[in-house]
ZAVEXTOR-225856 format. One record per residue (C-alpha): residue number from 1; residue in one letter; x, y, z. Coordinates in Angstrom, 2 decimals. Layout:
N
<seq: NUM&type: a&X: X&Y: Y&Z: Z>
...
//
This chain:
274
<seq: 1&type: m&X: 109.06&Y: 106.03&Z: 110.35>
<seq: 2&type: e&X: 110.87&Y: 107.55&Z: 107.40>
<seq: 3&type: m&X: 110.04&Y: 111.14&Z: 106.54>
<seq: 4&type: s&X: 111.41&Y: 113.07&Z: 103.60>
<seq: 5&type: d&X: 110.60&Y: 115.85&Z: 101.18>
<seq: 6&type: t&X: 109.96&Y: 113.35&Z: 98.37>
<seq: 7&type: r&X: 108.24&Y: 110.07&Z: 97.57>
<seq: 8&type: r&X: 109.10&Y: 107.90&Z: 94.58>
<seq: 9&type: i&X: 106.33&Y: 108.11&Z: 91.99>
<seq: 10&type: p&X: 106.27&Y: 105.56&Z: 89.13>
<seq: 11&type: f&X: 103.21&Y: 107.03&Z: 87.42>
<seq: 12&type: i&X: 99.78&Y: 108.65&Z: 87.65>
<seq: 13&type: t&X: 96.75&Y: 107.06&Z: 85.99>
<seq: 14&type: l&X: 93.90&Y: 109.01&Z: 84.41>
<seq: 15&type: s&X: 90.38&Y: 107.60&Z: 84.11>
<seq: 16&type: e&X: 88.83&Y: 106.92&Z: 80.72>
<seq: 17&type: y&X: 85.38&Y: 108.00&Z: 81.89>
<seq: 18&type: a&X: 85.60&Y: 110.89&Z: 84.33>
<seq: 19&type: p&X: 88.01&Y: 113.57&Z: 85.56>
<seq: 20&type: r&X: 89.59&Y: 111.20&Z: 88.05>
<seq: 21&type: a&X: 93.26&Y: 110.42&Z: 88.76>
<seq: 22&type: w&X: 95.09&Y: 107.68&Z: 90.65>
<seq: 23&type: v&X: 98.44&Y: 108.79&Z: 92.10>
<seq: 24&type: t&X: 100.69&Y: 105.79&Z: 92.74>
<seq: 25&type: m&X: 103.35&Y: 106.07&Z: 95.45>
<seq: 26&type: s&X: 105.92&Y: 103.30&Z: 95.71>
<seq: 27&type: g&X: 107.04&Y: 101.40&Z: 98.78>
<seq: 28&type: c&X: 104.96&Y: 99.23&Z: 101.12>
<seq: 29&type: n&X: 105.18&Y: 97.85&Z: 104.64>
<seq: 30&type: f&X: 103.33&Y: 94.66&Z: 103.61>
<seq: 31&type: r&X: 104.79&Y: 91.85&Z: 101.51>
<seq: 32&type: c&X: 101.60&Y: 90.30&Z: 100.18>
<seq: 33&type: r&X: 102.20&Y: 86.97&Z: 98.50>
<seq: 34&type: g&X: 99.78&Y: 87.67&Z: 95.67>
<seq: 35&type: c&X: 100.74&Y: 91.29&Z: 94.98>
<seq: 36&type: f&X: 101.47&Y: 92.13&Z: 91.34>
<seq: 37&type: s&X: 102.03&Y: 95.89&Z: 91.75>
<seq: 38&type: i&X: 105.47&Y: 97.26&Z: 90.92>
<seq: 39&type: a&X: 104.79&Y: 99.88&Z: 93.60>
<seq: 40&type: k&X: 105.42&Y: 97.32&Z: 96.36>
<seq: 41&type: v&X: 109.11&Y: 98.28&Z: 96.06>
<seq: 42&type: e&X: 110.82&Y: 101.66&Z: 95.65>
<seq: 43&type: v&X: 110.51&Y: 102.51&Z: 91.96>
<seq: 44&type: g&X: 109.88&Y: 105.72&Z: 90.04>
<seq: 45&type: e&X: 111.20&Y: 109.24&Z: 90.42>
<seq: 46&type: p&X: 111.48&Y: 111.20&Z: 93.69>
<seq: 47&type: m&X: 108.91&Y: 114.01&Z: 93.65>
<seq: 48&type: t&X: 108.07&Y: 116.74&Z: 96.13>
<seq: 49&type: v&X: 104.45&Y: 117.48&Z: 97.00>
<seq: 50&type: p&X: 104.36&Y: 120.65&Z: 94.83>
<seq: 51&type: e&X: 105.90&Y: 118.76&Z: 91.88>
<seq: 52&type: l&X: 103.42&Y: 115.92&Z: 92.18>
<seq: 53&type: v&X: 100.41&Y: 118.21&Z: 92.50>
<seq: 54&type: s&X: 101.54&Y: 120.30&Z: 89.53>
<seq: 55&type: l&X: 102.04&Y: 117.20&Z: 87.37>
<seq: 56&type: t&X: 98.60&Y: 115.83&Z: 88.32>
<seq: 57&type: d&X: 96.80&Y: 119.11&Z: 87.69>
<seq: 58&type: t&X: 98.57&Y: 119.78&Z: 84.38>
<seq: 59&type: a&X: 97.89&Y: 116.27&Z: 83.06>
<seq: 60&type: a&X: 94.24&Y: 116.41&Z: 84.12>
<seq: 61&type: r&X: 93.61&Y: 119.75&Z: 82.45>
<seq: 62&type: e&X: 95.30&Y: 118.57&Z: 79.27>
<seq: 63&type: r&X: 93.26&Y: 115.37&Z: 79.31>
<seq: 64&type: y&X: 89.87&Y: 116.65&Z: 80.46>
<seq: 65&type: g&X: 89.99&Y: 120.41&Z: 79.89>
<seq: 66&type: r&X: 89.07&Y: 120.98&Z: 83.54>
<seq: 67&type: g&X: 90.07&Y: 120.23&Z: 87.11>
<seq: 68&type: l&X: 89.59&Y: 116.87&Z: 88.79>
<seq: 69&type: q&X: 86.50&Y: 115.44&Z: 90.43>
<seq: 70&type: e&X: 88.55&Y: 112.99&Z: 92.45>
<seq: 71&type: v&X: 92.15&Y: 112.11&Z: 93.27>
<seq: 72&type: l&X: 92.91&Y: 108.68&Z: 94.70>
<seq: 73&type: l&X: 96.23&Y: 108.45&Z: 96.55>
<seq: 74&type: t&X: 97.34&Y: 104.85&Z: 96.37>
<seq: 75&type: g&X: 100.44&Y: 102.68&Z: 96.24>
<seq: 76&type: g&X: 102.30&Y: 100.84&Z: 97.52>
<seq: 77&type: e&X: 101.29&Y: 102.28&Z: 100.85>
<seq: 78&type: p&X: 100.60&Y: 106.03&Z: 100.98>
<seq: 79&type: a&X: 100.90&Y: 106.18&Z: 104.79>
<seq: 80&type: l&X: 104.55&Y: 105.10&Z: 104.86>
<seq: 81&type: d&X: 105.51&Y: 108.77&Z: 105.18>
<seq: 82&type: q&X: 102.78&Y: 110.39&Z: 107.23>
<seq: 83&type: d&X: 104.07&Y: 113.94&Z: 106.95>
<seq: 84&type: y&X: 104.25&Y: 113.68&Z: 103.15>
<seq: 85&type: l&X: 100.75&Y: 112.20&Z: 102.93>
<seq: 86&type: f&X: 99.32&Y: 114.88&Z: 105.22>
<seq: 87&type: r&X: 100.78&Y: 117.65&Z: 103.05>
<seq: 88&type: l&X: 99.75&Y: 115.87&Z: 99.86>
<seq: 89&type: v&X: 96.11&Y: 115.51&Z: 100.92>
<seq: 90&type: g&X: 95.89&Y: 119.21&Z: 101.70>
<seq: 91&type: a&X: 97.55&Y: 120.22&Z: 98.44>
<seq: 92&type: m&X: 95.49&Y: 117.83&Z: 96.28>
<seq: 93&type: k&X: 92.31&Y: 119.17&Z: 97.87>
<seq: 94&type: r&X: 93.09&Y: 122.50&Z: 96.20>
<seq: 95&type: i&X: 92.98&Y: 120.95&Z: 92.71>
<seq: 96&type: s&X: 90.33&Y: 118.26&Z: 93.16>
<seq: 97&type: e&X: 86.78&Y: 118.20&Z: 94.45>
<seq: 98&type: e&X: 87.46&Y: 115.02&Z: 96.44>
<seq: 99&type: v&X: 90.58&Y: 113.35&Z: 97.82>
<seq: 100&type: v&X: 90.55&Y: 109.65&Z: 98.75>
<seq: 101&type: v&X: 93.34&Y: 107.53&Z: 100.24>
<seq: 102&type: q&X: 93.73&Y: 103.81&Z: 99.58>
<seq: 103&type: s&X: 95.64&Y: 102.05&Z: 102.36>
<seq: 104&type: n&X: 96.19&Y: 98.73&Z: 104.10>
<seq: 105&type: a&X: 95.25&Y: 100.68&Z: 107.31>
<seq: 106&type: h&X: 98.18&Y: 99.28&Z: 109.32>
<seq: 107&type: l&X: 99.65&Y: 102.78&Z: 109.83>
<seq: 108&type: l&X: 96.35&Y: 104.67&Z: 109.70>
<seq: 109&type: s&X: 96.03&Y: 105.31&Z: 113.42>
<seq: 110&type: p&X: 93.06&Y: 107.26&Z: 114.82>
<seq: 111&type: r&X: 95.26&Y: 110.30&Z: 115.43>
<seq: 112&type: f&X: 96.63&Y: 110.26&Z: 111.90>
<seq: 113&type: l&X: 93.22&Y: 109.71&Z: 110.33>
<seq: 114&type: d&X: 91.87&Y: 112.71&Z: 112.23>
<seq: 115&type: e&X: 94.76&Y: 114.81&Z: 110.90>
<seq: 116&type: l&X: 94.09&Y: 113.68&Z: 107.33>
<seq: 117&type: m&X: 90.41&Y: 114.55&Z: 107.65>
<seq: 118&type: e&X: 91.34&Y: 118.00&Z: 108.94>
<seq: 119&type: a&X: 93.61&Y: 118.38&Z: 105.88>
<seq: 120&type: g&X: 90.66&Y: 117.63&Z: 103.59>
<seq: 121&type: l&X: 90.42&Y: 113.85&Z: 103.22>
<seq: 122&type: d&X: 86.97&Y: 112.92&Z: 101.87>
<seq: 123&type: g&X: 87.05&Y: 109.13&Z: 101.75>
<seq: 124&type: l&X: 89.03&Y: 106.01&Z: 102.50>
<seq: 125&type: i&X: 89.57&Y: 102.70&Z: 100.72>
<seq: 126&type: v&X: 91.06&Y: 99.93&Z: 102.85>
<seq: 127&type: d&X: 92.39&Y: 96.64&Z: 101.53>
<seq: 128&type: l&X: 91.60&Y: 94.00&Z: 104.16>
<seq: 129&type: k&X: 93.48&Y: 90.77&Z: 103.48>
<seq: 130&type: a&X: 92.16&Y: 88.40&Z: 106.16>
<seq: 131&type: m&X: 90.42&Y: 88.27&Z: 109.52>
<seq: 132&type: d&X: 92.38&Y: 85.34&Z: 110.92>
<seq: 133&type: e&X: 95.55&Y: 86.74&Z: 112.49>
<seq: 134&type: k&X: 97.84&Y: 83.89&Z: 111.45>
<seq: 135&type: r&X: 96.48&Y: 83.84&Z: 107.90>
<seq: 136&type: h&X: 96.97&Y: 87.60&Z: 107.67>
<seq: 137&type: e&X: 100.55&Y: 87.32&Z: 108.93>
<seq: 138&type: w&X: 101.31&Y: 84.49&Z: 106.49>
<seq: 139&type: y&X: 99.93&Y: 86.45&Z: 103.54>
<seq: 140&type: t&X: 101.23&Y: 89.96&Z: 104.34>
<seq: 141&type: g&X: 104.12&Y: 89.50&Z: 106.78>
<seq: 142&type: r&X: 102.21&Y: 91.55&Z: 109.39>
<seq: 143&type: y&X: 99.61&Y: 90.83&Z: 112.05>
<seq: 144&type: n&X: 96.23&Y: 92.51&Z: 111.64>
<seq: 145&type: r&X: 95.36&Y: 93.80&Z: 115.13>
<seq: 146&type: d&X: 96.18&Y: 97.42&Z: 114.24>
<seq: 147&type: v&X: 94.46&Y: 97.03&Z: 110.87>
<seq: 148&type: l&X: 91.17&Y: 95.94&Z: 112.44>
<seq: 149&type: e&X: 91.31&Y: 98.58&Z: 115.18>
<seq: 150&type: n&X: 91.97&Y: 101.33&Z: 112.65>
<seq: 151&type: i&X: 89.16&Y: 100.13&Z: 110.38>
<seq: 152&type: a&X: 86.73&Y: 100.11&Z: 113.31>
<seq: 153&type: y&X: 87.67&Y: 103.69&Z: 114.22>
<seq: 154&type: a&X: 87.54&Y: 104.99&Z: 110.64>
<seq: 155&type: s&X: 84.26&Y: 103.26&Z: 109.82>
<seq: 156&type: t&X: 82.25&Y: 105.59&Z: 112.04>
<seq: 157&type: r&X: 83.93&Y: 108.80&Z: 110.90>
<seq: 158&type: i&X: 84.47&Y: 108.84&Z: 107.13>
<seq: 159&type: p&X: 82.88&Y: 107.32&Z: 104.00>
<seq: 160&type: m&X: 84.75&Y: 104.12&Z: 103.38>
<seq: 161&type: v&X: 85.16&Y: 101.11&Z: 101.10>
<seq: 162&type: v&X: 86.70&Y: 97.87&Z: 102.33>
<seq: 163&type: n&X: 88.19&Y: 95.83&Z: 99.51>
<seq: 164&type: t&X: 89.10&Y: 92.19&Z: 99.85>
<seq: 165&type: l&X: 90.21&Y: 89.40&Z: 97.52>
<seq: 166&type: l&X: 88.52&Y: 86.06&Z: 97.04>
<seq: 167&type: i&X: 91.57&Y: 83.79&Z: 96.72>
<seq: 168&type: p&X: 90.52&Y: 80.16&Z: 96.29>
<seq: 169&type: e&X: 92.04&Y: 77.91&Z: 98.96>
<seq: 170&type: v&X: 93.73&Y: 80.91&Z: 100.61>
<seq: 171&type: v&X: 91.04&Y: 83.49&Z: 101.48>
<seq: 172&type: e&X: 87.78&Y: 81.64&Z: 100.98>
<seq: 173&type: v&X: 84.13&Y: 82.61&Z: 101.41>
<seq: 174&type: e&X: 84.06&Y: 81.72&Z: 105.10>
<seq: 175&type: e&X: 86.90&Y: 84.15&Z: 105.82>
<seq: 176&type: i&X: 85.17&Y: 86.95&Z: 103.93>
<seq: 177&type: v&X: 81.90&Y: 86.30&Z: 105.76>
<seq: 178&type: k&X: 83.85&Y: 86.96&Z: 108.98>
<seq: 179&type: m&X: 84.79&Y: 90.34&Z: 107.52>
<seq: 180&type: a&X: 81.12&Y: 91.13&Z: 106.88>
<seq: 181&type: i&X: 80.24&Y: 90.21&Z: 110.46>
<seq: 182&type: f&X: 83.10&Y: 92.37&Z: 111.78>
<seq: 183&type: l&X: 82.10&Y: 95.37&Z: 109.67>
<seq: 184&type: k&X: 78.49&Y: 95.09&Z: 110.78>
<seq: 185&type: s&X: 79.65&Y: 95.13&Z: 114.42>
<seq: 186&type: c&X: 81.45&Y: 98.44&Z: 113.82>
<seq: 187&type: n&X: 78.12&Y: 100.24&Z: 113.18>
<seq: 188&type: p&X: 79.71&Y: 102.07&Z: 110.24>
<seq: 189&type: r&X: 78.65&Y: 105.50&Z: 109.05>
<seq: 190&type: d&X: 78.94&Y: 104.88&Z: 105.29>
<seq: 191&type: l&X: 80.79&Y: 101.72&Z: 104.30>
<seq: 192&type: e&X: 80.73&Y: 99.24&Z: 101.43>
<seq: 193&type: l&X: 82.38&Y: 95.81&Z: 101.34>
<seq: 194&type: r&X: 83.69&Y: 94.92&Z: 97.88>
<seq: 195&type: i&X: 84.80&Y: 91.40&Z: 97.03>
<seq: 196&type: n&X: 87.30&Y: 91.31&Z: 94.18>
<seq: 197&type: p&X: 88.81&Y: 88.40&Z: 92.27>
<seq: 198&type: f&X: 92.39&Y: 87.30&Z: 92.77>
<seq: 199&type: r&X: 94.10&Y: 87.85&Z: 89.41>
<seq: 200&type: a&X: 96.16&Y: 84.72&Z: 88.85>
<seq: 201&type: e&X: 97.39&Y: 85.94&Z: 85.45>
<seq: 202&type: l&X: 99.00&Y: 88.99&Z: 87.04>
<seq: 203&type: s&X: 100.38&Y: 87.48&Z: 90.23>
<seq: 204&type: p&X: 104.12&Y: 86.70&Z: 90.28>
<seq: 205&type: e&X: 103.44&Y: 83.64&Z: 92.46>
<seq: 206&type: r&X: 101.24&Y: 80.71&Z: 91.51>
<seq: 207&type: l&X: 99.35&Y: 81.19&Z: 94.71>
<seq: 208&type: s&X: 95.88&Y: 80.29&Z: 93.48>
<seq: 209&type: r&X: 93.54&Y: 80.59&Z: 90.52>
<seq: 210&type: t&X: 91.20&Y: 83.34&Z: 89.39>
<seq: 211&type: p&X: 87.71&Y: 82.75&Z: 90.83>
<seq: 212&type: s&X: 84.72&Y: 82.82&Z: 88.51>
<seq: 213&type: d&X: 82.09&Y: 85.58&Z: 88.48>
<seq: 214&type: r&X: 79.68&Y: 83.05&Z: 89.93>
<seq: 215&type: e&X: 82.02&Y: 82.34&Z: 92.84>
<seq: 216&type: l&X: 82.34&Y: 86.07&Z: 93.48>
<seq: 217&type: e&X: 78.61&Y: 86.63&Z: 93.52>
<seq: 218&type: n&X: 78.09&Y: 83.59&Z: 95.75>
<seq: 219&type: a&X: 80.54&Y: 85.08&Z: 98.25>
<seq: 220&type: a&X: 78.79&Y: 88.45&Z: 98.09>
<seq: 221&type: e&X: 75.38&Y: 86.84&Z: 98.58>
<seq: 222&type: k&X: 76.53&Y: 85.00&Z: 101.69>
<seq: 223&type: c&X: 78.06&Y: 88.18&Z: 103.09>
<seq: 224&type: r&X: 74.86&Y: 90.17&Z: 102.49>
<seq: 225&type: a&X: 73.12&Y: 87.96&Z: 105.03>
<seq: 226&type: y&X: 75.35&Y: 89.68&Z: 107.62>
<seq: 227&type: y&X: 76.23&Y: 92.98&Z: 105.93>
<seq: 228&type: e&X: 73.80&Y: 94.22&Z: 103.29>
<seq: 229&type: r&X: 76.16&Y: 96.67&Z: 101.60>
<seq: 230&type: t&X: 78.33&Y: 93.99&Z: 99.99>
<seq: 231&type: v&X: 79.12&Y: 93.91&Z: 96.28>
<seq: 232&type: s&X: 81.27&Y: 91.74&Z: 94.03>
<seq: 233&type: s&X: 84.11&Y: 93.40&Z: 92.08>
<seq: 234&type: c&X: 85.64&Y: 96.85&Z: 92.65>
<seq: 235&type: l&X: 85.47&Y: 97.97&Z: 89.02>
<seq: 236&type: r&X: 84.48&Y: 101.62&Z: 88.73>
<seq: 237&type: e&X: 85.56&Y: 102.07&Z: 85.11>
<seq: 238&type: n&X: 82.61&Y: 100.14&Z: 83.76>
<seq: 239&type: r&X: 80.45&Y: 102.25&Z: 81.46>
<seq: 240&type: g&X: 79.78&Y: 99.84&Z: 78.64>
<seq: 241&type: g&X: 82.01&Y: 97.24&Z: 80.26>
<seq: 242&type: p&X: 85.33&Y: 97.35&Z: 82.13>
<seq: 243&type: s&X: 87.90&Y: 99.77&Z: 80.76>
<seq: 244&type: k&X: 90.46&Y: 98.01&Z: 78.58>
<seq: 245&type: t&X: 92.97&Y: 100.87&Z: 78.53>
<seq: 246&type: w&X: 93.91&Y: 103.91&Z: 80.56>
<seq: 247&type: m&X: 96.21&Y: 106.91&Z: 80.26>
<seq: 248&type: t&X: 99.46&Y: 106.68&Z: 82.18>
<seq: 249&type: v&X: 101.32&Y: 109.88&Z: 83.09>
<seq: 250&type: f&X: 105.00&Y: 109.52&Z: 83.95>
<seq: 251&type: p&X: 106.98&Y: 111.89&Z: 86.22>
<seq: 252&type: d&X: 108.59&Y: 113.59&Z: 83.21>
<seq: 253&type: g&X: 105.14&Y: 114.49&Z: 81.85>
<seq: 254&type: r&X: 104.98&Y: 111.84&Z: 79.12>
<seq: 255&type: m&X: 101.58&Y: 110.25&Z: 78.55>
<seq: 256&type: e&X: 101.03&Y: 106.74&Z: 77.23>
<seq: 257&type: r&X: 97.88&Y: 104.68&Z: 76.73>
<seq: 258&type: r&X: 98.26&Y: 101.27&Z: 78.36>
<seq: 259&type: g&X: 96.12&Y: 98.19&Z: 78.91>
<seq: 260&type: v&X: 95.94&Y: 95.16&Z: 81.18>
<seq: 261&type: n&X: 97.70&Y: 92.90&Z: 78.69>
<seq: 262&type: d&X: 100.89&Y: 94.95&Z: 78.65>
<seq: 263&type: y&X: 100.85&Y: 96.20&Z: 82.25>
<seq: 264&type: r&X: 103.45&Y: 93.85&Z: 83.67>
<seq: 265&type: s&X: 105.63&Y: 93.57&Z: 80.56>
<seq: 266&type: k&X: 105.94&Y: 97.33&Z: 80.14>
<seq: 267&type: n&X: 106.51&Y: 97.85&Z: 83.86>
<seq: 268&type: r&X: 109.38&Y: 95.36&Z: 83.78>
<seq: 269&type: l&X: 111.02&Y: 97.28&Z: 80.96>
<seq: 270&type: l&X: 110.44&Y: 100.66&Z: 82.55>
<seq: 271&type: f&X: 111.28&Y: 99.89&Z: 86.16>
<seq: 272&type: r&X: 112.92&Y: 96.45&Z: 86.11>
<seq: 273&type: g&X: 110.38&Y: 95.14&Z: 88.60>
<seq: 274&type: d&X: 109.94&Y: 91.45&Z: 89.32>
//
């Protein structure tokens, strides 16, 4: 596993509603067919942990006039460089009340999770693509045995959200119900299952269509029969409706307000992503 003093950082995102920041690290060990994130490949500027923490703290104080309530370390896949992530969690904990990692869980072994919790990790968000091993391998390029084992271990030790996508004709309701049954069997400490819509308008492949709100809620209702803490949609920026824009902070300190409509077009120009 690659280890270095830097990770490539395309940008940081600041919440519209609360002192909360998303730190995006590029590079991923999955090749998900429906992924629209530019961070799936190596883009952005190399940054050391001190540089990244300083940029995040400075931007947050300029934006909010105070320190952060929460930092979410996301990607790409944050766990690609475990030493970097371990140091980053500890350093971010000094500028934020809570530190959360979003991961596909493939590299989040029990030993490594324990180390992250000792460093100050407060919560975990896992993106679970499929329960069926062959379906998971087809969609991500990786089998899911380690993913499921790591989720089971983490679920009893740390507050956790499991995100999944409803992808019509690819990951259907029946597959997500299997996730609910699996999560229930883990006897989790504090875990929520969130069912999110596949975003056909953002995906580079015409893999499927965007499911309706009714389809999402139908999936959530069926899952609740097996796991009560199931919700539809992962939107947290929803006071008065979903956030239409957000503040992007680039590695050089520039800030720019961006929205969903120009996300992919501006990213292509900035990073020449596909």
